[in-house]
N, C-alpha and C positions, 0 to 999 in steps of 0.2 A: 392589682399590680403586684402585691406581695406573692400571690400564687404564681404569677408569671415568672417573677424573679426566682422563685424556688424551683420551678420547672426547669429553667435554664441552668440553675445550679446542679440539679440532679442529672440533667442531660450531659453537662460537662464532666461530671463525675463518672458517668458511664463511658464517655469517650476516653477519659484518662485511664480508666481501668482496662479498656480494650486495647489501647495503644501500648500500655505498659505490659500487658499480658502477651501481646504479639511480639514485642521486642524481647522480652525475657524468654519466651518459648522458642523462638526461631533464630534470634540473633544475639544470644547471650555471650558468645565468644568474640564478637566484633569489638575491637578496641581502636582508638585512634592510632594512626600509623606513626611509628617512630623509626629511627634509623636502624636500631638493633633488632627489630621484629621482622619476620618474613612478611612480604606483601599480602594484603588481604584482597578478596574480590571486591571490585569497585561497586558492583550492584548491592552487595551486602552492606558495605559501608554507607552508601547513599540511603538505603532503606532504614538503617539504624538511625542515621541523622534525621530523616524525615519523621520517623516515629517519635523520636525524642522531641522534635519541634512541635508535633501534635500534642504531646504530653504537656509541654510548657504552655502552649496556647490554651489548652483545656484548664490548666491551673489558673491562668490569668483571667479567663472568662468566668470561671467559678468564683474567684475572689471578688470580681466586680459584681457578679449577680448576688453574692452574699451581702456585700456592702449595700447594694440597692435594696435588697429585701429588708435589711435592718433599717435603712433610711425610711422606706415606705411604711414600715410597721410603726416606727417612732412617730412619724408625721400623723398617721391614723390615730394613734393613741392620744396625741396632743390635741387633735381636732375634736375628739369626743364623738366621732362617727360610730354608728352602730355596726358591729361586726357583720351583720347579715345584709347590710345595705351597701351598694357600690359607692365609690367616692363621689361626693356631690349630691347624692340622692336625699340627704337629710335636710337640704336647704329649702 
């Protein structure tokens, strides 16, 4: 279970890096619209918000996966299971 949680953590880090890189590479000039700024293309604004949402979701999933990995690791250490055996195999 620890490996699965760490795989989810790594996957979420890759998604975060990809969304961040795309947003910074192609949409770095897109800002929230205010009254004193010229209007921006709607598609660019929507894409920037979508990529930012993906970044936020990747951070949340990564934090949950890290917490789960830590919890599984602590539970395994307390139960005294052998690191080479799956959970419940020592019974």
